[in-house]
Backbone atoms as SQL, in Angstrom:
CREATE TABLE atoms (id INTEGER PRIMARY KEY, chain TEXT, resi INTEGER, resn TEXT, atom TEXT, x REAL, y REAL, z REAL);
INSERT INTO atoms VALUES
  (1, 'A', 1, 'UNK', 'N', 21.017, 11.144, 22.763),
  (2, 'A', 1, 'UNK', 'CA', 21.125, 11.578, 21.392),
  (3, 'A', 1, 'UNK', 'C', 20.588, 13.002, 21.277),
  (4, 'A', 2, 'UNK', 'N', 21.345, 13.880, 20.627),
  (5, 'A', 2, 'UNK', 'CA', 20.929, 15.267, 20.443),
  (6, 'A', 2, 'UNK', 'C', 20.048, 15.391, 19.216),
  (7, 'A', 3, 'UNK', 'N', 18.956, 16.085, 19.373),
  (8, 'A', 3, 'UNK', 'CA', 18.046, 16.327, 18.256),
  (9, 'A', 3, 'UNK', 'C', 18.215, 17.760, 17.787),
  (10, 'A', 4, 'UNK', 'N', 18.297, 17.933, 16.492),
  (11, 'A', 4, 'UNK', 'CA', 18.401, 19.270, 15.925),
  (12, 'A', 4, 'UNK', 'C', 17.002, 19.839, 15.752),
  (13, 'A', 5, 'UNK', 'N', 16.887, 21.147, 15.546),
  (14, 'A', 5, 'UNK', 'CA', 15.565, 21.729, 15.274),
  (15, 'A', 5, 'UNK', 'C', 14.896, 21.098, 14.055),
  (16, 'A', 6, 'UNK', 'N', 15.693, 20.701, 13.060),
  (17, 'A', 6, 'UNK', 'CA', 15.128, 20.044, 11.878),
  (18, 'A', 6, 'UNK', 'C', 14.536, 18.695, 12.256),
  (19, 'A', 7, 'UNK', 'N', 15.259, 17.922, 13.100),
  (20, 'A', 7, 'UNK', 'CA', 14.732, 16.638, 13.569),
  (21, 'A', 7, 'UNK', 'C', 13.411, 16.824, 14.303),
  (22, 'A', 8, 'UNK', 'N', 13.361, 17.839, 15.150),
  (23, 'A', 8, 'UNK', 'CA', 12.139, 18.113, 15.909),
  (24, 'A', 8, 'UNK', 'C', 10.999, 18.500, 14.975),
  (25, 'A', 9, 'UNK', 'N', 11.305, 19.301, 13.956),
  (26, 'A', 9, 'UNK', 'CA', 10.270, 19.692, 12.997),
  (27, 'A', 9, 'UNK', 'C', 9.763, 18.481, 12.226),
  (28, 'A', 10, 'UNK', 'N', 10.678, 17.649, 11.752),
  (29, 'A', 10, 'UNK', 'CA', 10.288, 16.456, 10.988),
  (30, 'A', 10, 'UNK', 'C', 9.463, 15.519, 11.855),
  (31, 'A', 11, 'UNK', 'N', 9.872, 15.320, 13.098),
  (32, 'A', 11, 'UNK', 'CA', 9.112, 14.441, 13.992),
  (33, 'A', 11, 'UNK', 'C', 7.735, 15.023, 14.290),
  (34, 'A', 12, 'UNK', 'N', 7.641, 16.339, 14.433),
  (35, 'A', 12, 'UNK', 'CA', 6.335, 16.981, 14.635),
  (36, 'A', 12, 'UNK', 'C', 5.421, 16.781, 13.435),
  (37, 'A', 13, 'UNK', 'N', 5.973, 16.903, 12.247),
  (38, 'A', 13, 'UNK', 'CA', 5.190, 16.669, 11.021),
  (39, 'A', 13, 'UNK', 'C', 4.758, 15.210, 10.970),
  (40, 'A', 14, 'UNK', 'N', 5.656, 14.290, 11.303),
  (41, 'A', 14, 'UNK', 'CA', 5.316, 12.864, 11.298),
  (42, 'A', 14, 'UNK', 'C', 4.162, 12.572, 12.257),
  (43, 'A', 15, 'UNK', 'N', 4.208, 13.171, 13.438),
  (44, 'A', 15, 'UNK', 'CA', 3.109, 12.960, 14.413),
  (45, 'A', 15, 'UNK', 'C', 1.788, 13.504, 13.872),
  (46, 'A', 16, 'UNK', 'N', 1.860, 14.669, 13.238),
  (47, 'A', 16, 'UNK', 'CA', 0.647, 15.264, 12.676),
  (48, 'A', 16, 'UNK', 'C', 0.083, 14.397, 11.543),
  (49, 'A', 17, 'UNK', 'N', 0.964, 13.842, 10.723),
  (50, 'A', 17, 'UNK', 'CA', 0.512, 12.967, 9.630),
  (51, 'A', 17, 'UNK', 'C', -0.063, 11.662, 10.179),
  (52, 'A', 18, 'UNK', 'N', 0.536, 11.149, 11.249),
  (53, 'A', 18, 'UNK', 'CA', 0.000, 9.945, 11.893),
  (54, 'A', 18, 'UNK', 'C', -1.417, 10.200, 12.397),
  (55, 'A', 19, 'UNK', 'N', -1.618, 11.350, 12.997),
  (56, 'A', 19, 'UNK', 'CA', -2.951, 11.713, 13.480),
  (57, 'A', 19, 'UNK', 'C', -3.926, 11.804, 12.306),
  (58, 'A', 20, 'UNK', 'N', -3.487, 12.405, 11.212),
  (59, 'A', 20, 'UNK', 'CA', -4.355, 12.547, 10.042),
  (60, 'A', 20, 'UNK', 'C', -4.789, 11.179, 9.510),
  (61, 'A', 21, 'UNK', 'N', -3.833, 10.251, 9.343),
  (62, 'A', 21, 'UNK', 'CA', -4.224, 8.942, 8.805),
  (63, 'A', 21, 'UNK', 'C', -5.049, 8.135, 9.799),
  (64, 'A', 22, 'UNK', 'N', -4.925, 8.443, 11.090),
  (65, 'A', 22, 'UNK', 'CA', -5.781, 7.754, 12.058),
  (66, 'A', 22, 'UNK', 'C', -7.239, 8.160, 11.878),
  (67, 'A', 23, 'UNK', 'N', -7.462, 9.363, 11.355),
  (68, 'A', 23, 'UNK', 'CA', -8.822, 9.856, 11.120),
  (69, 'A', 23, 'UNK', 'C', -9.288, 9.630, 9.678),
  (70, 'A', 24, 'UNK', 'N', -8.338, 9.492, 8.756),
  (71, 'A', 24, 'UNK', 'CA', -8.649, 9.370, 7.323),
  (72, 'A', 24, 'UNK', 'C', -7.822, 8.234, 6.733),
  (73, 'A', 25, 'UNK', 'N', -8.123, 7.004, 7.137),
  (74, 'A', 25, 'UNK', 'CA', -7.273, 5.865, 6.786),
  (75, 'A', 25, 'UNK', 'C', -7.280, 5.515, 5.301),
  (76, 'A', 26, 'UNK', 'N', -8.201, 6.054, 4.525),
  (77, 'A', 26, 'UNK', 'CA', -8.226, 5.758, 3.089),
  (78, 'A', 26, 'UNK', 'C', -7.613, 6.882, 2.256),
  (79, 'A', 27, 'UNK', 'N', -7.102, 7.913, 2.901),
  (80, 'A', 27, 'UNK', 'CA', -6.510, 9.040, 2.182),
  (81, 'A', 27, 'UNK', 'C', -5.203, 8.619, 1.514),
  (82, 'A', 28, 'UNK', 'N', -4.930, 9.224, 0.370),
  (83, 'A', 28, 'UNK', 'CA', -3.670, 9.011, -0.350),
  (84, 'A', 28, 'UNK', 'C', -3.368, 10.278, -1.135),
  (85, 'A', 29, 'UNK', 'N', -2.081, 10.657, -1.181),
  (86, 'A', 29, 'UNK', 'CA', -1.727, 11.881, -1.902),
  (87, 'A', 29, 'UNK', 'C', -0.226, 11.929, -2.142),
  (88, 'A', 30, 'UNK', 'N', 0.172, 12.883, -2.958),
  (89, 'A', 30, 'UNK', 'CA', 1.570, 13.165, -3.223),
  (90, 'A', 30, 'UNK', 'C', 2.146, 13.970, -2.054),
  (91, 'A', 31, 'UNK', 'N', 3.464, 14.051, -1.962),
  (92, 'A', 31, 'UNK', 'CA', 4.037, 14.892, -0.899),
  (93, 'A', 31, 'UNK', 'C', 3.541, 16.338, -0.958),
  (94, 'A', 32, 'UNK', 'N', 3.388, 16.874, -2.156),
  (95, 'A', 32, 'UNK', 'CA', 2.890, 18.247, -2.302),
  (96, 'A', 32, 'UNK', 'C', 1.465, 18.368, -1.782),
  (97, 'A', 33, 'UNK', 'N', 0.613, 17.415, -2.132),
  (98, 'A', 33, 'UNK', 'CA', -0.774, 17.422, -1.654),
  (99, 'A', 33, 'UNK', 'C', -0.862, 17.225, -0.155),
  (100, 'A', 34, 'UNK', 'N', -0.018, 16.364, 0.358),
  (101, 'A', 34, 'UNK', 'CA', 0.008, 16.123, 1.803),
  (102, 'A', 34, 'UNK', 'C', 0.405, 17.396, 2.535),
  (103, 'A', 35, 'UNK', 'N', 1.430, 18.073, 2.042),
  (104, 'A', 35, 'UNK', 'CA', 1.861, 19.325, 2.667),
  (105, 'A', 35, 'UNK', 'C', 0.739, 20.352, 2.656),
  (106, 'A', 36, 'UNK', 'N', -0.017, 20.381, 1.583),
  (107, 'A', 36, 'UNK', 'CA', -1.072, 21.394, 1.448),
  (108, 'A', 36, 'UNK', 'C', -2.352, 21.030, 2.198),
  (109, 'A', 37, 'UNK', 'N', -2.761, 19.766, 2.140),
  (110, 'A', 37, 'UNK', 'CA', -4.082, 19.395, 2.629),
  (111, 'A', 37, 'UNK', 'C', -4.107, 18.620, 3.932),
  (112, 'A', 38, 'UNK', 'N', -3.103, 17.829, 4.232),
  (113, 'A', 38, 'UNK', 'CA', -3.132, 16.979, 5.422),
  (114, 'A', 38, 'UNK', 'C', -2.628, 17.697, 6.664),
  (115, 'A', 39, 'UNK', 'N', -1.802, 18.714, 6.482),
  (116, 'A', 39, 'UNK', 'CA', -1.206, 19.403, 7.631),
  (117, 'A', 39, 'UNK', 'C', -1.998, 20.651, 7.969),
  (118, 'A', 40, 'UNK', 'N', -2.380, 20.756, 9.214),
  (119, 'A', 40, 'UNK', 'CA', -3.171, 21.893, 9.675),
  (120, 'A', 40, 'UNK', 'C', -2.231, 22.944, 10.254),
  (121, 'A', 41, 'UNK', 'N', -1.590, 23.678, 9.350),
  (122, 'A', 41, 'UNK', 'CA', -0.602, 24.670, 9.781),
  (123, 'A', 41, 'UNK', 'C', -0.819, 25.967, 9.040),
  (124, 'A', 42, 'UNK', 'N', -0.572, 27.039, 9.739),
  (125, 'A', 42, 'UNK', 'CA', -0.656, 28.359, 9.110),
  (126, 'A', 42, 'UNK', 'C', 0.441, 28.511, 8.061),
  (127, 'A', 43, 'UNK', 'N', 1.669, 28.110, 8.449),
  (128, 'A', 43, 'UNK', 'CA', 2.800, 28.159, 7.519),
  (129, 'A', 43, 'UNK', 'C', 3.119, 26.754, 7.051),
  (130, 'A', 44, 'UNK', 'N', 3.137, 26.581, 5.748),
  (131, 'A', 44, 'UNK', 'CA', 3.425, 25.270, 5.191),
  (132, 'A', 44, 'UNK', 'C', 4.905, 24.931, 5.385),
  (133, 'A', 45, 'UNK', 'N', 5.215, 23.724, 5.874),
  (134, 'A', 45, 'UNK', 'CA', 6.615, 23.338, 6.035),
  (135, 'A', 45, 'UNK', 'C', 7.271, 23.133, 4.666),
  (136, 'A', 46, 'UNK', 'N', 8.596, 23.042, 4.663),
  (137, 'A', 46, 'UNK', 'CA', 9.288, 22.789, 3.405),
  (138, 'A', 46, 'UNK', 'C', 8.947, 21.392, 2.903),
  (139, 'A', 47, 'UNK', 'N', 9.002, 21.229, 1.610),
  (140, 'A', 47, 'UNK', 'CA', 8.732, 19.925, 1.014),
  (141, 'A', 47, 'UNK', 'C', 9.771, 18.901, 1.494),
  (142, 'A', 48, 'UNK', 'N', 11.007, 19.332, 1.691),
  (143, 'A', 48, 'UNK', 'CA', 12.039, 18.415, 2.208),
  (144, 'A', 48, 'UNK', 'C', 11.666, 17.871, 3.580),
  (145, 'A', 49, 'UNK', 'N', 11.122, 18.717, 4.452),
  (146, 'A', 49, 'UNK', 'CA', 10.715, 18.268, 5.791),
  (147, 'A', 49, 'UNK', 'C', 9.548, 17.293, 5.709),
  (148, 'A', 50, 'UNK', 'N', 8.597, 17.586, 4.836),
  (149, 'A', 50, 'UNK', 'CA', 7.443, 16.692, 4.669),
  (150, 'A', 50, 'UNK', 'C', 7.918, 15.343, 4.127),
  (151, 'A', 51, 'UNK', 'N', 8.802, 15.357, 3.139),
  (152, 'A', 51, 'UNK', 'CA', 9.304, 14.109, 2.573),
  (153, 'A', 51, 'UNK', 'C', 10.100, 13.310, 3.607),
  (154, 'A', 52, 'UNK', 'N', 10.851, 13.988, 4.462),
  (155, 'A', 52, 'UNK', 'CA', 11.591, 13.294, 5.527),
  (156, 'A', 52, 'UNK', 'C', 10.625, 12.652, 6.523),
  (157, 'A', 53, 'UNK', 'N', 9.548, 13.358, 6.857),
  (158, 'A', 53, 'UNK', 'CA', 8.539, 12.798, 7.769),
  (159, 'A', 53, 'UNK', 'C', 7.837, 11.607, 7.123),
  (160, 'A', 54, 'UNK', 'N', 7.529, 11.709, 5.844),
  (161, 'A', 54, 'UNK', 'CA', 6.894, 10.601, 5.128),
  (162, 'A', 54, 'UNK', 'C', 7.816, 9.384, 5.119),
  (163, 'A', 55, 'UNK', 'N', 9.101, 9.594, 4.887),
  (164, 'A', 55, 'UNK', 'CA', 10.065, 8.487, 4.890),
  (165, 'A', 55, 'UNK', 'C', 10.091, 7.801, 6.258),
  (166, 'A', 56, 'UNK', 'N', 10.040, 8.581, 7.338),
  (167, 'A', 56, 'UNK', 'CA', 10.018, 7.995, 8.685),
  (168, 'A', 56, 'UNK', 'C', 8.775, 7.139, 8.883),
  (169, 'A', 57, 'UNK', 'N', 7.633, 7.623, 8.404),
  (170, 'A', 57, 'UNK', 'CA', 6.396, 6.872, 8.584),
  (171, 'A', 57, 'UNK', 'C', 6.362, 5.610, 7.723),
  (172, 'A', 58, 'UNK', 'N', 7.005, 5.643, 6.568),
  (173, 'A', 58, 'UNK', 'CA', 7.133, 4.429, 5.750),
  (174, 'A', 58, 'UNK', 'C', 8.012, 3.420, 6.494),
  (175, 'A', 59, 'UNK', 'N', 9.134, 3.888, 7.060),
  (176, 'A', 59, 'UNK', 'CA', 10.020, 3.007, 7.828),
  (177, 'A', 59, 'UNK', 'C', 9.304, 2.373, 9.013),
  (178, 'A', 60, 'UNK', 'N', 8.420, 3.118, 9.633),
  (179, 'A', 60, 'UNK', 'CA', 7.673, 2.625, 10.808),
  (180, 'A', 60, 'UNK', 'C', 6.490, 1.746, 10.428),
  (181, 'A', 61, 'UNK', 'N', 6.185, 1.636, 9.135),
  (182, 'A', 61, 'UNK', 'CA', 5.066, 0.804, 8.705),
  (183, 'A', 61, 'UNK', 'C', 3.719, 1.474, 8.806),
  (184, 'A', 62, 'UNK', 'N', 3.699, 2.777, 9.004),
  (185, 'A', 62, 'UNK', 'CA', 2.438, 3.525, 9.099),
  (186, 'A', 62, 'UNK', 'C', 1.906, 3.843, 7.704),
  (187, 'A', 63, 'UNK', 'N', 2.812, 4.213, 6.794),
  (188, 'A', 63, 'UNK', 'CA', 2.437, 4.568, 5.420),
  (189, 'A', 63, 'UNK', 'C', 3.143, 3.659, 4.427),
  (190, 'A', 64, 'UNK', 'N', 2.582, 3.590, 3.223),
  (191, 'A', 64, 'UNK', 'CA', 3.249, 2.949, 2.098),
  (192, 'A', 64, 'UNK', 'C', 3.461, 4.006, 1.026),
  (193, 'A', 65, 'UNK', 'N', 4.521, 3.804, 0.248),
  (194, 'A', 65, 'UNK', 'CA', 4.848, 4.709, -0.855),
  (195, 'A', 65, 'UNK', 'C', 4.639, 3.945, -2.148),
  (196, 'A', 66, 'UNK', 'N', 3.835, 4.527, -3.041),
  (197, 'A', 66, 'UNK', 'CA', 3.574, 3.884, -4.323),
  (198, 'A', 66, 'UNK', 'C', 4.062, 4.788, -5.447),
  (199, 'A', 67, 'UNK', 'N', 4.834, 4.212, -6.355),
  (200, 'A', 67, 'UNK', 'CA', 5.325, 4.943, -7.512),
  (201, 'A', 67, 'UNK', 'C', 4.305, 4.793, -8.635),
  (202, 'A', 68, 'UNK', 'N', 3.836, 5.915, -9.162),
  (203, 'A', 68, 'UNK', 'CA', 2.866, 5.911, -10.250),
  (204, 'A', 68, 'UNK', 'C', 3.582, 5.843, -11.600),
  (205, 'A', 69, 'UNK', 'N', 2.885, 5.411, -12.644),
  (206, 'A', 69, 'UNK', 'CA', 3.505, 5.321, -13.971),
  (207, 'A', 69, 'UNK', 'C', 4.112, 6.640, -14.458),
  (208, 'A', 70, 'UNK', 'N', 3.566, 7.765, -14.012),
  (209, 'A', 70, 'UNK', 'CA', 4.094, 9.059, -14.455),
  (210, 'A', 70, 'UNK', 'C', 5.322, 9.518, -13.654),
  (211, 'A', 71, 'UNK', 'N', 5.772, 8.674, -12.713),
  (212, 'A', 71, 'UNK', 'CA', 6.958, 8.997, -11.929),
  (213, 'A', 71, 'UNK', 'C', 6.676, 9.663, -10.600),
  (214, 'A', 72, 'UNK', 'N', 5.447, 10.108, -10.361),
  (215, 'A', 72, 'UNK', 'CA', 5.096, 10.704, -9.074),
  (216, 'A', 72, 'UNK', 'C', 4.911, 9.604, -8.025),
  (217, 'A', 73, 'UNK', 'N', 5.087, 9.968, -6.769),
  (218, 'A', 73, 'UNK', 'CA', 4.870, 9.043, -5.660),
  (219, 'A', 73, 'UNK', 'C', 3.626, 9.460, -4.890),
  (220, 'A', 74, 'UNK', 'N', 2.894, 8.460, -4.435),
  (221, 'A', 74, 'UNK', 'CA', 1.712, 8.687, -3.617),
  (222, 'A', 74, 'UNK', 'C', 1.904, 7.918, -2.314),
  (223, 'A', 75, 'UNK', 'N', 1.529, 8.542, -1.224),
  (224, 'A', 75, 'UNK', 'CA', 1.619, 7.922, 0.097),
  (225, 'A', 75, 'UNK', 'C', 0.216, 7.648, 0.612),
  (226, 'A', 76, 'UNK', 'N', 0.070, 6.491, 1.269),
  (227, 'A', 76, 'UNK', 'CA', -1.229, 6.092, 1.824),
  (228, 'A', 76, 'UNK', 'C', -0.987, 5.265, 3.080),
  (229, 'A', 77, 'UNK', 'N', -2.033, 5.094, 3.849),
  (230, 'A', 77, 'UNK', 'CA', -1.970, 4.284, 5.061),
  (231, 'A', 77, 'UNK', 'C', -1.594, 2.855, 4.681),
  (232, 'A', 78, 'UNK', 'N', -0.627, 2.285, 5.374),
  (233, 'A', 78, 'UNK', 'CA', -0.176, 0.920, 5.094),
  (234, 'A', 78, 'UNK', 'C', -1.283, -0.075, 5.412),
  (235, 'A', 79, 'UNK', 'N', -1.442, -1.103, 4.558),
  (236, 'A', 79, 'UNK', 'CA', -2.497, -2.097, 4.801),
  (237, 'A', 79, 'UNK', 'C', -2.438, -2.740, 6.180),
  (238, 'A', 80, 'UNK', 'N', -1.255, -3.002, 6.710),
  (239, 'A', 80, 'UNK', 'CA', -1.135, -3.628, 8.026),
  (240, 'A', 80, 'UNK', 'C', -1.074, -2.653, 9.175),
  (241, 'A', 81, 'UNK', 'N', -1.211, -1.363, 8.877),
  (242, 'A', 81, 'UNK', 'CA', -1.101, -0.339, 9.910),
  (243, 'A', 81, 'UNK', 'C', -2.253, -0.430, 10.902),
  (244, 'A', 82, 'UNK', 'N', -1.972, -0.067, 12.129),
  (245, 'A', 82, 'UNK', 'CA', -3.019, -0.040, 13.162),
  (246, 'A', 82, 'UNK', 'C', -4.097, 0.966, 12.804),
  (247, 'A', 83, 'UNK', 'N', -3.787, 1.909, 11.908),
  (248, 'A', 83, 'UNK', 'CA', -4.754, 2.932, 11.539),
  (249, 'A', 83, 'UNK', 'C', -5.733, 2.462, 10.470),
  (250, 'A', 84, 'UNK', 'N', -5.386, 1.368, 9.783),
  (251, 'A', 84, 'UNK', 'CA', -6.276, 0.894, 8.726),
  (252, 'A', 84, 'UNK', 'C', -7.522, 0.307, 9.371),
  (253, 'A', 85, 'UNK', 'N', -8.652, 0.844, 9.042),
  (254, 'A', 85, 'UNK', 'CA', -9.910, 0.380, 9.630),
  (255, 'A', 85, 'UNK', 'C', -10.448, -0.790, 8.846),
  (256, 'A', 86, 'UNK', 'N', -11.092, -1.693, 9.549),
  (257, 'A', 86, 'UNK', 'CA', -11.768, -2.803, 8.871),
  (258, 'A', 86, 'UNK', 'C', -13.027, -2.266, 8.208),
  (259, 'A', 87, 'UNK', 'N', -13.323, -2.747, 6.984),
  (260, 'A', 87, 'UNK', 'CA', -14.554, -2.296, 6.337),
  (261, 'A', 87, 'UNK', 'C', -15.785, -2.727, 7.141),
  (262, 'A', 88, 'UNK', 'N', -16.786, -1.892, 7.095),
  (263, 'A', 88, 'UNK', 'CA', -18.045, -2.223, 7.780),
  (264, 'A', 88, 'UNK', 'C', -18.824, -3.189, 6.897),
  (265, 'A', 89, 'UNK', 'N', -19.259, -4.316, 7.483),
  (266, 'A', 89, 'UNK', 'CA', -20.010, -5.309, 6.698),
  (267, 'A', 89, 'UNK', 'C', -21.495, -5.086, 6.826);
């Protein structure tokens, strides 16, 4: 299967977001906030690329997407994800 540069960029963003949630399993944010705060990049990727990466991670069960009453979406680590840490008792 041939991968386009866009596919490679989206997959790179997805890997970076996976790493972020592995370190911050309780984090949750909008796509705009994720692009700004979760990605450690000099140049911010396009919002379309970030949203495509988020969709891939939702499909893989890494993240969940929650629709807020105001119509915005928030993404967070999926409850069953390997990245979700057990609370310390």
